C-alpha positions in Angstrom: 0.1 -0.1 -0.1 1.7 2.8 -1.3 1.1 5.9 1.4 -2.3 6.3 -0.1 -1.0 9.2 -1.3 -4.8 10.5 -1.4 -4.1 12.4 -4.5 -6.8 15.0 -5.3 -7.1 17.3 -8.0 -6.7 19.9 -6.0 -8.1 23.4 -7.2 -6.0 27.1 -7.4 -7.4 27.9 -3.8 -6.2 24.4 -2.2 -2.8 24.5 -4.4 -2.3 27.8 -3.0 -2.8 26.7 0.5 -0.8 23.5 -0.1 2.4 25.1 -1.0 2.7 28.2 0.8 -0.6 29.2 2.8 -0.3 32.2 0.0 2.4 34.0 2.6 3.0 36.5 0.0 -0.5 37.5 0.1 -0.8 37.2 4.1 -1.8 40.5 5.9 0.5 40.6 8.8 -0.5 39.5 11.9 -2.5 36.4 9.9 -3.5 33.9 12.9 -1.0 30.7 12.1 -1.4 26.8 12.9 -2.5 23.4 11.9 -4.7 23.2 9.6 -6.6 20.3 7.7 -4.1 18.0 6.3 -3.8 18.4 2.6 -3.8 15.5 0.1 -0.4 15.1 -2.0 -0.1 16.0 -5.6 1.7 13.2 -8.0 4.3 16.3 -8.1 4.9 16.5 -4.2 6.6 13.2 -3.7 8.6 13.2 -7.5 9.7 16.5 -6.0 10.7 15.1 -2.9 12.6 12.0 -4.2 14.6 14.7 -5.8 15.7 16.6 -2.9 15.9 13.2 -0.8 18.7 12.2 -3.2 20.5 15.4 -2.9 20.0 15.1 1.1 21.8 11.9 0.8 24.6 12.9 -1.1 25.2 16.0 0.8 24.9 14.2 4.1 27.5 11.5 2.7 29.8 14.4 1.7 29.8 16.0 4.8 29.7 13.2 7.3 33.6 13.7 8.4 33.2 15.3 11.2 36.0 17.8 10.4 33.6 18.9 7.5 30.2 18.5 9.9 31.6 21.1 12.7 32.8 23.2 10.4 31.9 27.5 10.8 29.6 28.7 9.0 28.9 32.5 9.2 25.9 33.7 10.4 23.3 34.9 8.9 19.6 36.3 8.9 16.8 33.8 7.2 13.9 36.1 7.9 12.5 38.9 10.2 14.1 38.3 13.6 15.5 34.4 13.0 19.4 34.1 12.6 21.5 31.0 11.7 24.5 30.4 14.2 24.9 26.9 13.4 27.8 24.9 11.9 27.8 23.0 8.8 25.4 19.9 9.6 23.8 21.0 12.7 21.5 24.1 13.0 21.1 26.4 16.0 18.8 29.5 15.7 18.6 32.3 17.3 15.0 34.8 17.1 15.4 38.4 18.5 12.5 40.2 20.2 12.9 43.4 22.1 12.4 41.1 25.5 15.7 39.3 24.7 16.9 35.9 22.4 14.8 32.9 21.7 17.1 29.7 21.3 16.4 27.0 19.4 18.6 24.2 19.9 22.0 24.5 21.5 24.5 22.4 19.5 27.2 19.9 20.1 29.0 20.7 23.4 32.5 20.8 22.0 31.2 23.2 19.1 29.5 26.0 21.8 32.4 28.3 21.3 31.7 28.4 17.7 27.8 29.2 18.4 29.0 31.9 20.9 31.0 33.5 18.5 28.1 34.1 16.1 26.2 35.1 18.2 28.6 37.9 18.6 28.9 38.7 15.3 25.2 39.4 14.6 25.4 41.5 18.1 23.9 39.1 20.4 25.5 38.3 24.2 25.1 35.1 25.9 23.2 36.7 28.4 20.6 37.9 26.1 19.3 34.6 25.9 16.1 34.6 27.6 14.2 31.2 26.7 16.1 27.8 25.5 13.9 25.8 23.2 14.8 22.0 22.1 13.9 19.9 19.0 15.2 16.8 20.7 17.5 15.9 23.6 20.5 13.9 21.6 24.1 15.7 22.0 24.7 16.9 18.7 21.5 19.4 19.1 21.7 19.8 22.6 25.1 18.5 24.3 25.3 22.5 25.0 22.4 23.1 26.7 23.8 23.2 30.1 26.8 25.4 29.0 24.7 28.1 27.3 21.7 28.0 30.2 24.3 28.3 32.9 26.2 31.5 31.4 22.9 33.1 30.4 20.4 32.4 33.1 18.0 31.7 30.3 14.6 29.1 31.3 15.0 25.9 29.7 11.4 24.5 28.0 11.4 20.9 26.9 9.0 18.8 25.3 7.3 15.7 27.3 9.6 12.8 26.8 12.4 14.6 26.5 12.7 16.0 30.0 13.8 13.1 32.5 16.8 12.3 29.7 17.8 16.5 29.6 17.5 16.2 33.3 19.4 13.1 33.8 22.4 13.6 31.1 24.0 10.8 29.8 27.8 9.7 29.6 28.9 8.2 26.7 32.3 6.4 25.5 33.3 9.3 23.1 33.1 12.5 25.6 31.4 14.8 22.7 28.5 12.4 22.7 27.8 13.3 26.7 25.5 15.5 27.9 25.8 17.1 31.0 22.6 17.2 33.3 20.5 20.1 32.9 17.2 21.6 34.7 14.0 21.6 32.7 12.4 25.0 34.0 9.0 24.4 32.3 7.7 21.2 30.6 5.8 21.6 27.6 2.7 19.6 25.8 1.6 18.9 22.3 0.7 22.7 21.2 1.8 24.7 24.0 2.9 28.1 23.2 5.7 29.9 24.1 6.0 33.7 24.2 8.2 36.3 24.1 8.5 40.0 23.3 5.8 39.4 20.8 6.9 36.0 19.5 4.5 33.1 19.8 6.1 29.8 19.2 3.7 26.6 18.8 5.2 23.5 20.0 3.6 20.5 18.1 4.8 16.7 19.4 6.4 14.8 17.1 7.7 11.8 18.8 9.2 9.0 17.0 13.3 10.2 17.0 12.9 10.7 20.6 10.0 10.6 23.1 10.2 14.4 22.8 10.8 15.5 19.5 9.2 18.7 18.7 8.4 21.0 15.2 8.1 24.6 16.3 6.0 27.0 13.9 6.0 30.5 14.2 5.7 33.8 12.1 8.2 36.1 10.9 7.8 39.2 9.1 9.6 40.8 6.0 8.9 44.0 4.0 5.3 43.8 5.4 4.8 40.2 4.2 4.1 37.6 7.1 5.9 34.2 6.6 5.1 31.2 8.5 7.8 29.5 9.7 9.1 25.9 10.9 12.0 24.3 12.1 11.1 20.5 11.7 12.2 17.6 13.8 12.2 14.6 13.3 12.3 12.8 10.1 13.9 9.9 11.9 11.3 7.0 13.0 12.2 4.3 15.4 13.7 1.0 13.8 10.8 -0.8 14.4 7.1 0.9 13.4 5.1 -1.5 14.2 5.5 -3.0 18.0 7.7 -0.5 19.6 6.1 0.1 23.3 7.4 3.6 23.3 5.7 4.8 19.8 2.3 3.4 19.3 2.0 2.6 15.1 -1.1 5.7 15.5 1.2 7.9 16.9 3.8 7.9 14.1 0.8 7.8 11.3 -0.5 11.0 13.1 2.7 12.7 13.1 2.8 13.4 9.5 -0.4 14.1 9.6 0.4 16.9 11.8 3.3 17.9 9.7 1.3 18.2 6.8 -1.3 20.4 8.4 1.4 22.8 9.1 1.2 25.7 6.1 4.8 26.4 6.2 6.7 29.0 3.9 10.2 28.8 5.3 11.4 25.9 6.7 14.8 26.4 8.6 17.8 24.8 6.9 17.0 21.9 9.6 18.2 20.2 12.9 20.6 18.7 10.5 21.1 21.2 7.7 21.0 19.1 4.7 17.4 18.7 5.2 16.9 21.9 3.7 19.9 22.5 1.5 21.6 24.9 3.6 24.7 25.0 1.6 23.0 24.9 -2.0 20.8 27.7 -0.7 23.4 29.9 0.6 25.6 29.4 -2.6 22.3 30.7 -4.6 22.0 33.5 -2.2 25.7 34.3 -3.0 25.1 34.2 -6.8 22.3 36.8 -6.1 19.0 34.9 -6.2 16.3 36.4 -3.8 14.0 34.5 -1.3 16.3 31.2 -1.3 14.7 30.2 1.7 10.9 30.5 0.9 10.8 26.9 0.2 6.8 25.8 0.1 7.6 23.2 -2.6 10.7 21.5 -0.5 8.7 21.3 2.9 5.7 19.4 1.3 8.0 17.3 -0.9 10.2 16.2 1.9 7.3 15.4 4.2 5.6 12.9 1.2 9.3 11.3 -0.1 9.8 10.7 3.8 6.1 9.6 4.8 6.1 7.4 1.7 9.3 5.5 3.4 7.8 5.4 6.5 4.3 3.2 4.9 6.7 1.1 3.2 8.8 0.2 6.2 5.4 -0.2 8.2 4.0 -2.3 5.4 6.9 -4.5 5.6 6.9 -5.0 9.2 3.3 -5.7 9.0 4.2 -8.4 6.5 7.5 -9.9 8.0 7.3 -8.7 11.4 9.6 -6.0 13.1 13.2 -6.0 12.9 14.9 -8.0 16.3 16.1 -5.3 18.7 19.0 -3.0 18.4 22.4 -4.3 20.5 24.4 -1.5 21.7 28.0 -2.3 21.8 29.3 -0.8 25.2 
């Protein structure tokens, strides 16, 4: 059963909603949030497969840690949203009149690079007032304790990931360890976080971790309001039919949630190759405008990864779940 792509003939209005929510026509302050999940068109999956091939090629080409952790000059994406991460790993900040919101903190051993990037865009660590997470793994929040201690910010974490963040973890590779960090607010699905006029909605997308979170909000640029998302996560558990932590119906629901978000600008991603950070930077350098507006990319990536999930699900329903992974210590 091929995803039941739910392909339908979509009229002009539906197509407009499917690819953008028509952000260029949105009045400032347009209400935002999840809508009715929209059916895919054949072109969504076709486009997504091409993107997936590029994503995989970029991932393999930059797998070496010397490349993956290379510094990237910080830059503005849209409105008050800035990239302060590294080659393969996204860290984002949102400036507000009341302080800065930080989305993920990155690796523990790249905190100095993130801090240098913050300074380049005029942000002191003490300007950070709220820290948010997409997941609890060390490549995205190994530096959470460092930035929380140095900034005095409040840390908000989705249910499911709180215990892991507060317990911390020790690994054979020191770079994979996470120092315990106190969580100040436990988030639940569709909770909102507010600071200085910004309103970010947390969508719970469990599967990669128990508390995987996609963040959705709006940014304004030259009188236009854009719907923005920082997406986590495409990766699903190895067992999608009988993992007690991740019921199949809940995993399927995740895709419905992601399809319901009328995203105009996806951030380059928690892993920046998911939305082609390097390629978009090259296009911007060449003079192309609005490279970060990527409604088709958002829809396409979701279509491709949901198809992969459905293929995996149907195989496991037929053949049974895979054997548990053995952790080598």
